[in-house]
C-alpha positions in Angstrom: 0.0 0.0 0.0 1.3 3.4 -0.9 2.5 5.7 1.9 -0.3 8.1 2.9 2.0 11.0 3.7 4.0 12.4 0.8 7.3 14.0 2.1 7.7 15.9 -1.2 5.3 18.5 0.1 6.6 19.0 3.7 8.5 22.2 2.8 6.0 24.0 0.6 3.5 26.6 1.7 0.3 25.5 3.5 -1.8 26.6 0.6 0.2 24.4 -1.7 0.0 21.5 0.7 -3.8 21.7 1.0 -4.1 21.4 -2.8 -1.3 19.0 -3.8 -0.3 16.9 -0.8 -2.5 14.0 -2.0 -1.5 14.2 -5.6 0.5 10.9 -5.4 -2.7 9.1 -4.8 -4.4 10.2 -8.0 -5.3 7.3 -10.3 -7.8 9.0 -12.7 -7.7 12.0 -14.9 -10.2 14.0 -12.8 -8.8 17.3 -11.7 -11.1 17.3 -8.7 -11.1 14.1 -6.7 -14.1 12.0 -7.6 -16.8 11.1 -5.0 -16.4 7.4 -4.2 -19.6 6.1 -2.7 -19.1 2.4 -2.9 -18.9 0.4 0.3 -17.1 -2.5 -1.2 -14.3 -3.0 -3.8 -13.7 -5.8 -6.3 -10.6 -7.9 -5.6 -7.7 -7.8 -8.1 -7.7 -10.7 -10.6 -4.3 -12.0 -9.5 -4.9 -12.2 -5.7 -7.2 -10.9 -3.0 -4.2 -9.3 -1.4 -3.0 -7.5 -4.5 -3.5 -3.8 -5.2 -6.9 -3.1 -6.9 -6.9 0.7 -7.2 -4.1 1.9 -9.3 -0.6 0.3 -9.0 -0.1 0.8 -5.3 -3.5 1.1 -3.5 -5.8 -1.6 -2.2 -9.4 -1.2 -0.8 -11.7 -4.0 0.3 -14.5 -2.5 2.5 -15.2 1.1 3.3 -15.2 0.7 7.1 -11.5 0.0 6.6 -10.7 2.7 4.1 -11.7 4.4 0.8 -9.8 6.3 -1.8 -11.2 9.7 -0.7 -10.5 9.0 2.9 -6.9 8.2 2.1 -6.6 11.5 0.2 -8.1 13.4 3.1 -5.6 11.8 5.6 -2.7 12.5 3.3 -3.6 16.1 3.0 -4.2 16.5 6.7 -1.0 14.7 7.6 1.1 17.1 5.6 -0.8 20.2 6.8 -0.7 19.2 10.4 2.9 18.0 10.4 2.1 14.5 11.6 0.0 11.5 10.8 -3.7 12.2 10.7 -6.6 9.8 11.4 -10.1 10.9 10.5 -13.2 10.1 12.6 -17.0 10.7 12.4 -16.9 13.7 14.7 -14.5 15.7 16.9 -15.8 14.0 20.1 -15.4 10.6 18.5 -11.8 11.6 17.8 -11.3 12.7 21.4 -12.8 9.4 22.7 -10.4 7.4 20.4 -7.4 9.1 22.1 -8.7 8.2 25.5 -9.4 4.6 24.6 -6.0 4.2 22.9 -3.9 5.6 25.8 -6.2 4.6 28.7 -5.0 7.3 31.1 -5.6 6.8 34.8 -5.3 10.5 35.8 -6.2 13.3 33.5 -5.4 17.0 33.9 -8.1 19.0 32.2 -8.7 22.7 32.1 -11.2 25.1 30.4 -12.6 23.4 27.4 -15.6 22.7 25.2 -18.2 21.1 27.5 -18.5 18.1 25.1 -15.0 17.0 26.0 -15.9 16.8 29.6 -18.9 14.6 28.7 -16.6 12.4 26.7 -14.3 12.1 29.7 -17.3 11.1 31.8 -18.2 8.4 29.3 -14.6 7.1 29.5 -14.8 7.1 33.3 -17.8 4.8 33.0 -15.8 2.4 30.9 -12.7 2.6 33.1 -13.7 3.1 36.7 -11.3 4.9 39.0 -10.1 7.4 36.5 -9.3 10.7 38.2 -9.7 14.2 36.6 -7.8 17.1 38.1 -7.4 20.8 37.1 -4.9 21.9 34.5 -3.1 24.0 37.1 -3.0 21.3 39.8 0.1 19.1 40.6 0.8 16.6 37.8 1.8 13.9 40.3 0.6 10.6 38.8 -1.0 12.4 35.9 -0.5 10.5 32.7 -2.5 12.7 30.3 -2.7 16.5 30.1 -5.6 17.7 27.9 -5.1 21.2 26.8 -7.5 23.3 24.7 -5.8 26.2 22.9 -7.4 28.5 21.8 -10.1 28.0 24.4 -13.8 27.6 23.5 -15.6 30.0 23.8 -13.2 32.9 24.6 -10.7 32.4 21.8 -7.9 33.0 24.3 -4.7 30.9 24.1 -2.5 28.9 26.5 1.3 28.5 26.5 1.5 25.0 24.9 5.3 24.9 25.5 4.9 25.5 29.2 2.4 22.7 29.6 4.5 20.4 27.5 7.4 20.9 29.9 5.2 20.2 32.9 3.5 17.2 31.4 6.7 15.5 30.2 8.5 16.2 33.5 5.7 14.2 35.1 5.9 11.4 32.5 2.5 12.4 31.0 1.6 13.0 27.4 0.2 16.3 26.2 -2.9 16.3 24.0 -3.7 19.7 22.4 -7.2 20.4 21.0 -6.3 23.1 18.4 -9.8 23.2 16.7 -10.0 27.0 16.9 -6.6 27.5 15.3 -5.9 25.1 12.5 -2.9 25.3 10.3 -1.4 27.8 9.4 -2.5 29.5 12.6 -0.9 27.0 14.9 1.3 23.9 14.9 1.2 22.4 18.4 3.8 19.8 17.7 6.4 22.6 17.4 5.6 23.6 21.0 5.9 20.0 22.4 2.4 18.5 22.0 2.4 14.7 21.7 -1.1 14.4 20.1 -3.2 17.0 18.3 -7.0 16.8 17.9 -9.3 18.9 15.8 -13.1 19.0 15.3 -12.9 19.1 11.5 -16.6 20.1 11.5 -15.4 23.6 12.3 -12.7 25.4 10.3 -11.3 22.5 8.3 -14.8 21.7 7.1 -15.5 25.4 6.9 -19.0 25.3 5.3 -21.3 24.0 8.1 -22.1 21.0 6.1 -20.1 18.1 7.5 -19.2 16.3 10.7 -15.7 15.0 11.2 -12.8 14.8 13.7 -9.1 14.3 13.5 -6.4 12.8 15.6 -2.8 13.7 14.6 0.0 11.6 15.9 3.8 12.0 15.6 4.4 8.5 14.4 2.9 6.5 11.5 2.8 3.4 13.7 0.5 5.1 16.2 -1.7 6.3 13.4 -2.0 2.7 12.1 -3.0 1.5 15.5 -5.8 4.1 15.7 -6.9 3.2 12.2 -7.2 -0.5 13.1 -9.4 0.4 16.1 -11.5 2.7 13.9 -12.0 -0.1 11.5 -13.1 -2.5 14.2 -15.5 0.0 15.9 -16.8 1.7 12.7 -16.1 5.2 14.0 -14.9 6.6 10.7 -16.4 9.2 8.4 -18.7 8.4 5.5 -17.7 8.8 1.9 -19.6 11.9 1.1 -18.4 13.8 4.2 -14.8 12.7 3.5 -15.2 14.3 0.0 -16.7 17.4 1.4 -13.8 17.7 3.9 -11.3 17.3 1.1 -13.1 20.0 -0.9 -12.9 22.3 2.1 -9.2 21.7 2.8 -8.3 23.1 -0.6 -9.3 26.6 0.6 -8.5 26.2 4.3 -5.5 28.6 4.3 -7.2 31.5 2.4 -10.3 31.1 4.5 -8.7 31.0 8.0 -6.3 33.8 7.3 -9.1 36.2 6.2 -11.3 35.1 9.1 -8.5 35.6 11.5 -7.7 39.1 10.3 -11.4 40.2 10.3 -11.9 38.7 13.8 -9.0 40.6 15.3 -10.3 43.9 13.8 -13.9 43.3 15.1 -12.5 42.5 18.5 -10.5 45.7 18.5 -13.5 47.6 17.4 -15.8 46.2 20.2 -13.1 46.6 22.8 -12.7 50.2 21.7 -16.5 50.8 22.1 -16.3 49.3 25.6 -13.3 51.5 26.6 -14.7 54.6 25.0 -17.8 54.3 27.2 -15.8 54.4 30.5 -15.5 57.6 32.4 -12.0 58.6 33.5 -10.0 61.6 34.6 -9.0 62.2 31.0 -12.0 61.1 29.1 -15.7 61.9 29.2 -17.7 59.6 26.9 -19.9 61.2 24.3 -23.6 60.2 24.1 -22.8 58.2 21.0 -19.9 56.4 22.7 -22.2 55.5 25.6 -24.8 54.1 23.3 -22.3 51.8 21.6 -20.2 50.6 24.5 -21.8 51.2 27.9 -23.6 47.8 28.0 -20.5 45.7 27.0 -18.9 44.2 30.1 -15.9 42.6 28.5 -14.4 41.2 25.2 -12.1 38.2 25.2 -9.7 37.1 22.4 -6.1 36.1 21.9 -5.3 39.4 20.3 -6.2 41.2 23.6 -3.8 39.0 25.5 -0.8 40.4 23.7 -0.3 43.3 26.2 -0.9 41.1 29.2 2.0 39.9 31.5 3.4 36.5 30.9 2.0 36.3 27.4 5.2 36.7 25.4 4.7 33.2 24.0 1.7 34.2 21.9 3.5 35.7 18.9 5.8 32.8 18.7 3.0 30.3 19.0 0.7 32.1 16.6 2.9 34.0 14.1 0.3 34.1 11.4 -2.6 35.3 13.6 -5.3 34.1 15.9 -8.4 32.1 15.8 -11.6 33.8 14.5 -13.7 33.0 17.6 -14.1 35.5 20.5 -16.4 36.1 23.4 -18.3 39.2 24.4 -20.1 39.7 27.7 -22.9 42.1 28.4 -24.2 43.6 31.6 -27.1 41.1 31.8 -28.6 38.0 30.2 -31.4 39.8 28.4 -29.0 42.2 26.8 -26.9 39.4 25.5 -30.0 37.6 24.0 -31.2 40.9 22.4 -27.9 41.3 20.6 -27.8 37.6 19.5 -31.4 37.9 18.1 -30.9 41.3 16.3 -27.5 40.9 14.6 -28.3 40.8 10.9 -25.2 39.3 9.3 -24.5 36.9 12.2 -26.8 33.9 12.3 -28.0 33.0 15.8 -26.9 29.4 15.8 -24.4 27.1 17.5 -21.1 25.8 16.1 -18.3 27.8 14.5 -15.7 28.0 11.8 -18.1 28.3 8.8 -17.9 30.9 6.0 -20.9 32.6 7.6 -20.6 34.6 10.9 -22.4 33.0 13.8 -23.3 34.2 17.3 -24.2 31.7 20.0 -25.6 32.0 23.5 -23.5 29.3 25.1 -25.7 29.1 28.3 -28.4 27.6 26.1 -26.2 24.5 25.5 -24.0 24.5 28.6 -25.6 25.3 31.9 -22.2 26.2 33.4 -21.6 28.9 30.8 -22.1 32.6 31.8 -25.6 33.6 30.7 -24.3 37.1 29.8 -21.7 35.7 27.3 -22.0 35.4 23.6 -19.6 33.4 21.5 -18.9 34.9 18.1 -17.5 33.0 15.1 -16.4 35.4 12.4 -17.0 34.3 8.8 -15.9 35.6 5.4 -18.1 38.7 5.2 -16.5 42.0 4.7 -15.2 43.8 7.8 -17.1 47.0 7.1 -20.3 45.1 6.8 -19.8 43.3 10.0 -18.8 46.4 11.8 -21.9 48.2 10.6 -24.0 45.2 11.7 -22.5 45.5 15.3 -23.0 49.3 15.4 -26.7 49.0 14.3 -27.4 46.3 16.8 -25.7 48.1 19.7 -27.6 51.3 18.9 -30.8 49.3 18.7 -30.0 47.8 22.0 -29.6 51.2 23.6 -33.0 52.3 22.2 -34.6 49.2 23.5 -33.1 49.5 27.0 -34.2 53.2 27.2 -37.7 52.3 26.1 -37.8 49.4 28.7 -36.7 51.8 31.4 -39.7 54.1 30.7 -42.3 51.3 31.1 
């Protein structure tokens, strides 16, 4: 069987990798990879063990592998600087990591609530598993699970620092980098042992597929994961694999624009908030108060740059930050008003698509702050999104003034 990862593309630009890293697997004249929907493949005439798809590929049953799945994993392996294994969802990928490594004590910090639920499922399967905080002592910890950037704030953690702590304790470091796919972050460079992504988000990028990815440092580890996936049937269907491959072709150009726009929107909203604060050298105008007085805080990696102990950020994210940020308002009703009245931001869960989304996380996760909105910035123009925010914040002010008169 041909090697999935093609080393010829290790040194080229990410945008080139996303288009050509699977070219060694092409066996037809199609410019775009064909959609392969068959679940079973005819044996070669010479032997059931011989290659039956081009000169160096063999497929038998789709639960084990398909041509388009191999192309997706080849592309992702090169992009992510490792060996990628694709699953049916991000949480399935996370569960696969736990089942494969069977940790007895996990250090887990701020993360997507679904990961905590997956850990609970794992604890049901393996009684006695302990979960401690990310900042606790790592004594007897054998797995550190780090989410960076963090969902829903978009803030980042120092991966290198946690790698040193984890390895000193004999633990492996798993980094969930869903909110900052290549070329925004490469966690292996900071010392991660395993990287996971929910490919449903930025890698899929069009809100039309479910997939998850585990990236390992060694081909042997990836093959072990693939065998377990084959036995358990936790892979991705043919059509969703093809949709993911289609999306990867434009990943770099999409995520770079989304990152740039998100940082500008964050700066704009943080500016509104600060301009509405009275100080010895600043008295807000009536317009500034209307725009920013009800914003309690804005969170994003770009706002961490001026904080102490955050010098690692530019090295870890030299090409920009994720396109998700959080904004808190003074009360729950205010947050919901904004979510329901933004025109270019769809009020829906998930993130990473070409369309901007705003989500009230408390509706999904009871532990989330009810005043917080998570914003996923899409590919719309900055000026249009800025206008959308301004109109909504001014409408919010009018609404609150009217409510006060009742």
